[in-house]
C-alpha positions in Angstrom: -5.2 58.6 -21.4 -8.6 58.4 -19.8 -10.9 56.9 -22.2 -14.4 58.4 -22.9 -17.6 57.6 -21.2 -19.1 54.2 -22.7 -21.9 55.2 -25.1 -25.4 53.5 -24.2 -26.8 51.1 -26.3 -30.2 52.2 -27.9 -33.0 50.4 -26.0 -34.2 47.4 -28.3 -37.9 48.1 -29.3 -40.8 46.4 -27.4 -42.0 45.0 -30.5 -39.2 43.8 -31.8 -38.2 42.1 -28.7 -41.6 40.5 -28.2 -41.6 39.1 -31.6 -37.8 37.7 -31.6 -38.9 36.0 -28.2 -41.7 34.5 -30.0 -39.5 33.5 -33.1 -37.0 31.8 -30.8 -39.8 29.8 -28.9 -40.6 28.4 -32.1 -37.3 27.3 -33.1 -37.0 25.8 -29.7 -40.5 24.0 -29.7 -40.9 23.0 -33.2 -37.6 22.6 -34.6 -35.6 21.5 -31.5 -33.0 24.0 -31.7 -30.2 23.8 -29.3 -29.1 26.6 -26.8 -26.5 27.8 -28.6 -28.3 28.1 -32.1 -30.9 29.9 -29.9 -28.1 32.5 -28.3 -26.8 33.0 -31.9 -30.2 33.9 -33.4 -30.8 36.0 -30.8 -27.6 38.0 -30.7 -27.9 38.5 -34.4 -31.3 39.9 -34.5 -30.8 41.7 -31.5 -28.3 43.2 -32.7 -29.9 44.0 -36.2 -32.8 45.5 -33.8 -30.7 48.2 -32.2 -28.9 49.1 -35.2 -32.7 50.0 -36.7 -34.1 51.5 -33.4 -33.8 55.1 -35.4 -35.4 54.3 -38.3 -37.9 51.6 -38.4 -36.9 49.3 -36.0 -36.6 45.3 -37.2 -39.8 44.1 -37.6 -41.2 46.9 -39.9 -37.5 47.5 -41.9 -37.8 47.2 -45.6 -35.0 46.2 -48.2 -33.6 49.7 -48.2 -33.1 49.6 -44.4 -31.7 46.2 -44.7 -29.4 47.0 -47.4 -27.9 49.9 -45.0 -27.7 47.6 -42.3 -25.6 45.1 -44.9 -23.5 47.9 -45.5 -22.9 48.6 -42.0 -21.7 45.1 -41.7 -19.5 45.4 -44.8 -16.2 45.2 -42.6 -17.1 42.0 -41.3 -15.9 38.4 -42.6 -18.3 37.4 -45.4 -19.5 34.0 -43.2 -20.3 36.2 -40.3 -22.4 38.2 -42.9 -24.1 35.5 -44.3 -24.9 34.1 -40.7 -26.7 37.4 -40.0 -28.5 37.6 -43.3 -29.6 34.1 -42.9 -30.9 34.7 -39.6 -32.9 37.6 -40.9 -34.4 35.6 -43.7 -36.1 33.1 -41.2 -36.8 35.7 -39.0 -38.9 37.6 -41.6 -40.2 34.4 -42.7 -41.7 33.4 -39.6 -43.1 36.8 -39.6 -45.1 36.3 -42.8 -45.9 32.8 -41.7 -47.6 34.6 -38.5 -49.2 37.5 -40.4 -47.4 40.0 -39.1 -46.2 41.2 -42.2 -46.8 40.4 -46.3 -43.2 40.2 -47.4 -39.6 39.0 -46.2 -37.3 41.9 -47.2 -34.3 40.1 -46.3 -34.9 37.7 -49.6 -33.7 40.9 -51.4 -30.6 41.1 -50.2 -27.6 39.7 -52.0 -25.5 37.1 -50.0 -22.2 37.9 -49.5 -19.6 35.6 -51.9 -18.1 33.0 -49.4 -14.5 31.9 -50.8 -14.1 28.1 -50.5 -10.4 27.6 -49.0 -8.3 25.6 -51.2 -7.4 21.9 -50.2 -3.9 21.4 -48.3 -1.8 18.9 -50.2 1.2 17.0 -49.2 4.6 17.9 -50.3 6.4 15.2 -52.3 8.6 15.1 -49.0 5.9 14.5 -47.0 4.3 12.0 -49.2 7.6 10.0 -49.3 8.0 10.3 -45.3 4.2 9.0 -45.1 4.7 6.2 -47.4 8.4 5.5 -45.7 6.9 5.2 -42.4 3.8 3.2 -43.2 6.4 0.7 -44.7 8.8 0.6 -41.9 5.3 -0.7 -39.7 4.6 -3.1 -41.7 7.9 -4.6 -42.0 9.3 -6.9 -40.0 8.9 -10.9 -40.0 5.3 -10.7 -37.8 4.1 -6.9 -38.2 0.7 -6.5 -36.9 -2.4 -6.8 -39.3 -3.5 -3.2 -38.8 -0.3 -2.0 -40.2 -0.1 -4.1 -43.4 -3.6 -3.2 -44.0 -2.6 0.3 -43.5 -0.2 0.2 -46.2 -2.2 -1.6 -48.6 -4.5 1.1 -48.4 -2.5 3.6 -48.8 -0.6 2.2 -51.8 -4.2 1.4 -53.4 -5.0 5.3 -53.2 -2.0 6.6 -54.2 -1.2 4.0 -56.8 -4.4 4.0 -58.4 -6.7 6.8 -58.0 -9.3 4.8 -56.4 -12.4 6.8 -54.7 -12.0 6.0 -50.9 -15.6 4.6 -50.9 -14.5 2.3 -54.0 -11.7 1.2 -52.0 -13.1 -0.1 -49.0 -15.9 -2.0 -51.1 -13.7 -3.8 -52.9 -14.1 -7.5 -53.6 -11.7 -9.8 -51.8 -9.8 -10.7 -55.4 -10.1 -7.7 -57.3 -6.4 -7.0 -57.2 -4.7 -9.8 -58.9 -1.1 -10.0 -58.6 -0.2 -10.7 -62.2 -2.7 -7.8 -63.7 -1.9 -4.4 -63.9 -5.4 -3.0 -63.5 -8.2 -4.1 -61.5 -12.1 -3.8 -63.0 -14.9 -1.6 -61.1 -18.6 -1.3 -61.8 -20.3 2.0 -61.6 -23.7 3.5 -62.5 -26.0 1.6 -64.4 -23.6 -1.5 -64.3 -20.9 0.3 -66.5 -17.6 -1.3 -66.1 -14.4 0.9 -66.2 -10.4 -0.1 -65.7 -8.5 1.3 -62.8 -4.8 1.1 -63.1 -3.1 -0.6 -60.3 1.1 0.2 -59.6 3.2 -2.7 -58.8 3.9 -1.6 -55.4 0.1 -1.4 -54.4 -0.2 -5.0 -56.1 2.8 -6.0 -53.8 1.3 -4.2 -50.7 -2.3 -5.9 -51.2 -0.7 -8.9 -52.0 1.2 -8.7 -48.0 -2.4 -8.2 -46.9 -4.4 -10.7 -48.5 -3.3 -13.4 -46.0 -4.5 -11.4 -43.1 -7.8 -11.4 -44.6 -10.5 -14.0 -43.3 -11.2 -16.6 -45.9 -14.9 -16.3 -45.6 -15.0 -12.3 -46.2 -16.3 -11.3 -49.7 -14.3 -8.0 -49.1 -10.7 -7.2 -49.4 -10.9 -4.6 -46.5 -13.5 -6.1 -44.2 -14.5 -3.5 -41.7 -13.9 -4.7 -37.7 
C-alpha cells in the first residue's frame, strides 16, 4: 500500500526563531549550557512554535494557547511533558527579562504529576545468596582484606539498620564484641542506641585485625 504524501511542517515564525536563537545564546554564554541541553531546548521550543503557527506563534502565546498545546501533548509521557513545560517557562522568563513581554504564561500551566518508581528490593532468596557469597569470599585461612571488610559492612548494614553514612564513619571501637548495641551521636549531640546482631559483631571481629592501629575509624577509606 503506497504511503500518502508527507505533509510539510508549518514554517517557524521569523520572530519565534530569532527569539529562540537569542535565548539559546544566553544559555550558552551566561549559563554554560552543554550542546545536548541546547539541542533539547531548541527541539522543544521549535516544536511548540510550529504547533502554534496557525494561532499566535510561540512568542505571543497566552495561557489559553499553552493549555491547548499541553492538551496536544497529553499522550506523551509525563516526564516528557514536564520537560517541554520547563523549556517554555525558562523561555518566557527570558522574554520577560528582555522586555519582550510582560508576563510568563507558562507559569499558569499545571505540571503533570510524576510518579516516582518504587524502589527495587531483594527477595529473601537473593539476600541469602548475597550473604552466602560474601561469607564464602571472606572464608579460608588468609582471605583478602577487602572481602572481610565487605562482609562486615554487609552484616552491619543488614543487622543494625545503620545509614550508609553512619556506617562508614563509625569509630574504630564502636562495635564491642560483648555488647548487642552501639551508641551513635546525632544532631545536637543526642545519643541513640542501635542494636547489632550477633552475626554483625562476629563479622566486625574478623575485620578489626585488618584495620590500621593508627586509624580512628572502623572502615577507613583507601
